[in-house]
matplotlib code that plots the C-alpha trace (Angstrom):
import matplotlib.pyplot as plt

x = [179.2, 183.0, 185.1, 186.0, 189.8, 190.2, 187.5, 185.3, 181.6, 179.4, 175.6, 174.2, 170.5, 169.1, 165.7, 166.7, 163.2, 163.8, 166.3, 168.1, 168.8, 170.2, 172.3, 173.8, 174.7, 176.4, 178.5, 179.5, 180.6, 182.5, 184.5, 185.3, 186.4, 188.7, 190.3, 190.5, 188.7, 187.1, 184.2, 181.6, 178.4, 175.2, 172.4, 169.1, 166.7, 163.5, 164.7, 161.2, 161.2, 162.9, 163.3, 165.3, 167.6, 168.1, 169.0, 171.7, 173.3, 173.8, 177.4, 180.5, 179.8, 182.4, 180.0, 176.5, 175.6, 171.9, 170.0, 166.7, 164.1, 160.7, 158.0, 158.4, 155.1, 156.4, 153.8, 156.5, 159.6, 160.9, 162.0, 161.8, 164.0, 166.6, 166.7, 167.1, 170.0, 171.6, 171.2, 172.6, 175.7, 176.4, 176.0, 178.4, 180.8, 180.2, 180.7, 177.5, 177.2, 173.6, 172.6, 169.8, 169.1, 167.5, 170.4, 168.2, 167.9, 171.6, 172.2, 171.6, 173.3, 176.5, 177.4, 181.0, 182.1, 179.0, 178.8, 175.8, 175.7, 172.8, 172.1, 172.2, 168.4, 168.8, 170.9, 168.1, 165.5, 167.6, 168.1, 164.4, 163.7, 166.3, 164.9, 161.3, 162.3, 164.1, 161.0, 159.0, 156.6, 154.3, 151.7, 152.3, 154.6, 153.9, 155.7, 154.1, 156.0, 155.5, 155.1, 156.1, 158.5, 160.6, 163.5, 164.7, 161.2, 161.1, 164.6, 163.8, 160.6, 162.2, 165.2, 162.8, 160.6, 163.6, 165.2, 162.0, 161.4, 165.0, 164.3, 161.4, 158.6, 155.6, 153.6, 155.2, 152.5, 153.2, 150.8, 150.5, 148.7, 149.7, 149.4, 146.7, 145.3, 141.9, 141.7, 140.0, 142.7, 145.3, 142.8, 141.4, 144.9, 146.0, 142.8, 143.3, 146.8, 146.7, 147.4, 149.8, 151.5, 154.6, 154.7, 157.8, 157.2, 159.5, 160.1, 158.8, 156.1, 154.6, 154.9, 153.1, 150.2, 150.1, 149.9, 147.1, 145.1, 145.6, 144.3, 141.2, 140.7, 141.2, 144.1, 146.3, 150.0, 152.2, 150.0, 148.2, 150.5, 154.2, 155.3, 158.9, 159.9, 163.1, 164.9, 164.4, 163.0, 161.7, 158.9, 157.3, 158.9, 158.7, 155.3, 153.3, 151.1, 152.7, 156.2, 157.7, 160.7, 162.8, 166.0, 168.4, 170.5, 174.0, 173.0, 175.9, 178.3, 176.6, 177.1, 180.8, 181.2, 179.5, 181.8, 184.8, 183.6, 182.9, 186.4, 187.8, 185.7, 186.7, 190.4, 190.2, 191.0, 187.7, 185.7, 182.5, 181.3, 178.1, 178.1, 176.3, 177.2, 177.1, 177.4, 176.1, 172.4, 171.3, 167.9, 166.1, 163.6, 160.4, 157.0, 155.7, 157.9, 157.9, 158.9, 155.9, 157.6, 160.6, 162.2, 161.9, 163.7, 166.4, 166.9, 167.0, 169.8, 171.6, 171.3, 172.7, 175.8, 176.2, 175.9, 178.4, 181.0, 180.7, 183.9, 185.9, 186.0, 182.4, 180.5, 177.4, 179.3, 180.5, 177.0, 175.5, 178.1, 177.3, 173.6, 174.2, 172.3, 173.3, 174.2, 171.5, 168.8, 170.1, 170.0, 166.6, 165.0, 166.8, 165.7, 162.2, 162.0, 164.1, 164.1, 167.9, 170.7, 172.9, 175.9, 174.0, 172.9, 176.5, 177.5, 174.7, 175.4, 179.1, 178.1, 175.8, 178.6, 181.0, 178.5, 178.2, 182.0, 182.6, 180.0, 180.6, 184.2, 187.6, 189.0, 191.0, 189.5, 192.0, 190.9, 187.2, 187.9, 189.3, 186.4, 184.0, 185.7, 187.6, 191.4, 191.9, 190.6, 190.1, 187.7, 185.4, 185.8, 184.3, 181.4, 180.7, 180.8, 178.4, 176.0, 176.1, 177.1, 180.0, 183.4, 184.0, 186.1, 183.3, 180.7, 182.6, 183.2, 179.5, 178.4, 180.9, 179.7, 176.0, 176.8, 178.6, 175.7, 173.2, 175.4]
y = [227.6, 227.9, 224.8, 222.8, 222.8, 219.5, 217.2, 217.7, 217.9, 216.9, 217.0, 214.0, 214.5, 211.4, 209.6, 206.8, 205.3, 204.2, 201.9, 204.5, 206.6, 203.6, 202.5, 206.0, 206.1, 202.7, 204.1, 207.2, 204.9, 202.7, 205.7, 206.8, 203.3, 203.0, 206.4, 206.3, 209.7, 210.4, 212.7, 213.6, 212.9, 214.7, 212.5, 214.1, 211.1, 213.1, 215.1, 216.3, 218.3, 221.7, 222.2, 219.1, 220.1, 223.6, 222.2, 220.0, 223.2, 224.8, 225.2, 224.4, 222.5, 221.6, 220.5, 219.3, 216.2, 216.5, 213.7, 213.6, 214.1, 213.9, 211.4, 208.3, 209.0, 212.4, 214.3, 216.5, 217.4, 219.6, 222.5, 225.0, 223.1, 222.3, 226.0, 227.0, 224.5, 225.9, 229.5, 228.8, 227.0, 229.6, 232.4, 230.9, 229.1, 225.8, 222.9, 221.2, 217.9, 217.4, 213.9, 213.4, 217.1, 218.5, 220.0, 222.9, 224.1, 225.2, 226.1, 229.8, 230.3, 228.3, 228.1, 227.7, 224.8, 222.9, 219.6, 217.8, 214.1, 212.3, 208.6, 207.7, 207.6, 206.9, 203.8, 202.6, 203.1, 201.2, 198.3, 198.1, 197.7, 195.0, 193.1, 193.3, 192.4, 189.3, 188.1, 187.1, 188.3, 191.2, 192.9, 196.3, 198.2, 201.0, 203.4, 204.8, 207.9, 210.3, 214.1, 215.5, 218.0, 215.2, 215.0, 211.5, 210.1, 211.6, 210.4, 206.8, 206.8, 208.3, 205.8, 202.9, 203.8, 204.5, 201.1, 199.2, 200.9, 200.3, 196.6, 196.9, 196.6, 198.9, 200.5, 202.1, 204.0, 206.6, 207.2, 211.0, 211.5, 211.0, 207.4, 207.0, 203.8, 205.3, 207.3, 206.4, 207.3, 204.6, 201.7, 202.8, 203.2, 199.7, 198.1, 199.7, 198.3, 195.4, 192.2, 190.6, 193.9, 194.9, 198.0, 199.8, 202.1, 205.0, 203.6, 201.0, 203.2, 203.8, 200.1, 199.2, 201.5, 199.7, 196.3, 197.6, 198.8, 195.5, 193.6, 195.9, 195.7, 191.9, 192.2, 189.1, 189.8, 188.6, 186.7, 189.7, 192.5, 192.3, 195.0, 196.2, 198.9, 200.7, 200.9, 197.3, 198.5, 195.5, 197.7, 197.6, 194.6, 191.8, 192.4, 192.9, 190.3, 189.2, 190.1, 193.0, 192.7, 195.8, 197.4, 198.6, 201.6, 201.9, 204.1, 202.9, 204.0, 207.4, 207.7, 206.7, 209.3, 212.0, 211.4, 211.4, 214.8, 216.2, 215.2, 217.1, 220.2, 220.4, 220.0, 222.4, 219.8, 220.5, 223.7, 221.9, 219.5, 218.5, 215.0, 211.7, 208.7, 205.8, 202.7, 199.4, 198.8, 195.3, 193.6, 191.4, 189.1, 188.3, 187.1, 190.3, 189.7, 185.9, 185.0, 184.3, 181.3, 179.0, 180.9, 184.1, 182.4, 181.3, 184.9, 186.2, 183.8, 184.8, 188.5, 187.9, 186.3, 189.2, 191.8, 190.0, 189.1, 191.6, 193.3, 190.2, 187.6, 186.6, 185.3, 183.2, 179.9, 180.8, 181.6, 178.5, 176.3, 177.9, 177.4, 173.8, 174.2, 174.4, 177.8, 177.4, 176.9, 179.8, 182.1, 180.9, 181.5, 184.8, 186.1, 184.9, 186.9, 190.0, 190.2, 190.2, 187.8, 187.0, 188.5, 191.8, 191.8, 191.6, 194.4, 196.7, 196.1, 197.0, 200.1, 201.3, 200.8, 202.7, 205.6, 205.8, 205.6, 208.3, 210.6, 210.1, 208.8, 210.2, 207.0, 207.1, 205.7, 202.8, 202.0, 202.2, 199.7, 197.2, 197.8, 197.0, 193.8, 194.9, 194.6, 197.4, 201.0, 200.8, 197.9, 199.4, 202.8, 201.4, 199.7, 202.8, 205.1, 202.8, 202.7, 206.4, 208.1, 209.9, 208.9, 208.2, 211.3, 213.4, 211.8, 212.7, 216.2, 216.8, 215.4, 217.6, 220.7, 219.8, 219.5, 222.9, 224.6, 223.0, 224.3]
z = [126.4, 126.4, 125.8, 128.8, 128.9, 130.8, 129.3, 126.3, 127.1, 124.1, 124.0, 122.1, 121.2, 119.5, 119.2, 121.6, 121.5, 117.9, 116.3, 114.3, 117.4, 119.3, 116.3, 115.9, 119.6, 119.2, 116.4, 118.5, 121.3, 118.9, 117.7, 121.3, 122.2, 119.2, 119.6, 123.5, 123.7, 127.1, 126.3, 128.9, 127.0, 128.0, 126.5, 125.5, 125.3, 124.9, 122.0, 121.1, 124.3, 123.8, 127.5, 128.0, 125.1, 126.5, 130.0, 128.4, 127.0, 130.4, 131.5, 129.5, 126.2, 123.6, 120.9, 120.0, 118.0, 117.0, 115.2, 113.3, 116.0, 114.2, 114.9, 112.9, 111.1, 110.0, 111.9, 113.6, 111.7, 114.5, 112.2, 115.0, 117.4, 114.7, 113.8, 117.4, 117.8, 114.6, 115.7, 119.1, 117.8, 115.1, 117.6, 120.2, 117.8, 119.5, 116.9, 115.7, 113.9, 112.5, 111.5, 108.9, 108.6, 105.4, 103.6, 102.4, 106.0, 106.0, 102.4, 102.8, 106.2, 105.4, 109.1, 110.2, 112.5, 111.6, 109.8, 108.3, 107.5, 105.8, 105.1, 101.4, 100.8, 97.0, 97.8, 100.1, 97.4, 94.9, 97.4, 98.1, 94.4, 94.1, 97.0, 95.6, 92.1, 93.4, 95.1, 92.1, 89.5, 90.5, 88.3, 89.9, 92.3, 94.7, 97.1, 100.2, 101.5, 104.3, 104.1, 100.7, 102.3, 103.8, 101.3, 102.4, 101.8, 98.3, 97.4, 98.5, 96.4, 93.3, 93.4, 94.0, 91.0, 88.8, 89.5, 89.0, 85.7, 84.6, 85.1, 82.6, 85.2, 85.1, 86.5, 89.6, 91.5, 94.2, 97.0, 97.2, 100.5, 104.1, 105.2, 107.9, 109.2, 109.8, 106.6, 103.3, 100.8, 101.5, 101.6, 98.2, 96.8, 98.0, 96.7, 93.3, 92.8, 90.3, 92.2, 93.1, 94.1, 95.9, 98.1, 99.4, 102.4, 103.3, 106.8, 109.2, 110.6, 107.2, 106.5, 109.7, 108.7, 105.3, 107.1, 109.4, 106.4, 104.6, 107.6, 107.8, 104.0, 103.9, 101.6, 102.1, 102.8, 101.1, 98.7, 97.3, 98.6, 99.5, 101.9, 102.7, 105.2, 106.4, 109.7, 110.9, 114.1, 116.2, 117.6, 114.2, 112.5, 115.0, 116.5, 113.3, 111.6, 109.4, 110.5, 108.5, 106.2, 106.5, 105.2, 108.0, 106.9, 108.3, 111.2, 113.3, 110.5, 110.6, 114.3, 113.9, 111.1, 113.2, 116.2, 113.9, 112.5, 115.9, 117.0, 113.9, 114.6, 118.2, 117.4, 114.5, 111.8, 110.1, 109.4, 108.5, 105.8, 104.2, 102.9, 102.4, 104.6, 102.2, 104.3, 103.2, 104.3, 105.1, 104.7, 107.1, 105.3, 107.2, 106.2, 104.6, 101.5, 101.3, 97.7, 95.5, 93.8, 94.1, 91.3, 93.3, 96.2, 93.8, 92.5, 96.1, 96.9, 93.7, 94.5, 98.0, 96.5, 94.0, 96.8, 99.0, 96.4, 93.5, 94.7, 93.7, 91.0, 90.3, 87.3, 86.4, 86.8, 90.3, 91.4, 89.8, 91.5, 94.9, 94.4, 93.2, 89.9, 86.3, 84.8, 82.2, 84.8, 86.8, 83.8, 82.8, 86.2, 86.8, 83.4, 84.1, 87.3, 86.6, 82.8, 82.6, 82.6, 85.7, 83.9, 83.3, 87.0, 88.1, 85.8, 86.9, 90.6, 90.0, 88.0, 90.8, 93.3, 91.0, 90.8, 94.6, 95.2, 92.6, 94.1, 97.8, 98.4, 97.8, 96.4, 93.2, 90.1, 90.2, 93.8, 92.7, 89.9, 92.4, 94.8, 92.0, 91.0, 88.0, 87.5, 85.0, 84.8, 81.0, 81.2, 83.8, 82.1, 78.8, 80.6, 82.7, 79.7, 77.8, 80.7, 81.8, 78.6, 80.2, 81.6, 85.3, 85.7, 84.2, 86.3, 89.5, 88.2, 87.4, 90.8, 92.7, 90.7, 91.4, 95.2, 95.2, 93.4, 95.9, 98.8]

ax = plt.figure().add_subplot(projection="3d")
ax.plot(x, y, z, "-o")
ax.set_aspect("equal")
plt.show()
């Protein structure tokens, strides 16, 4: 597995059958086009097959890019194959970039020339809560995850519940079992949710199971139960009844970052990293989360404006003008649905953005202020300290300390 001196040969093992794998590959190719790199890519399409992966490693290999390879329903998390890949790369010194690997798998070994990139699952959970809260009034809220040992599923559920509760909405109920369309636990849990209810599922596969259970249990979607998934995979989203609304993480951005890191590992500019890739997810609204009221639709449109323009000059008057309604009516409807004013919603969105940038970017505090729509550090600093109880510098320091301790 020595490095090819004339052309870099890189193994790319991704779940091409699913949207996240295809998007990551798109990001890898975008990086190669932009940089002019001419890598010889050995694609492993059937990444659940250990034999096909081992065949790709025959001969001269410069690096391995290895994505999450579990089944979408969580029934196979492929620990053994990941560990085999890690052991092989550590033993030979071949660079490895793991995408969406559980960080705890590599904490103890601390391998050299290996980098691990994860999608920001907490950000996805927060966004799911924001989407659902903007839809209208619900009596209850729920989260359907996958296996408890899947860290990304747990993080999405925890962030979703935390954001809903911060908005003053209760209860938030968590489904504790494994979602199965032919089981008894999930139907009973869904029926027990006070209606109308909103359910966030860890990914589109789990959401598809929820929709199938609803159909068999004669629960009307979205009238009685609103359902939101993650991945925006057309296999699940477009061909369901009703069609499934879904959040699409920035998987393409992850692929781009992975190729960038592999380039740095091969050239010796990096010795390995472990970080969160915090790209901006997007949401595709379909029938499963149709707003329960005209007010809900109005709030959804207002939130879309906040998300798109919070980095610049934005206030309640600007949003009201764009929606062609009075500021008073906007605030009335927004408070009716979310329990907060439009001004507070803008501030909270900016604070969340500041937290993510402090934790996962190397931007200076001055740059972060501008990216959050504030002209001066002192103004954002006061708002941030009031919200979080600590300064922005202290927040960054504590987060870095926590990351080092987890490593």
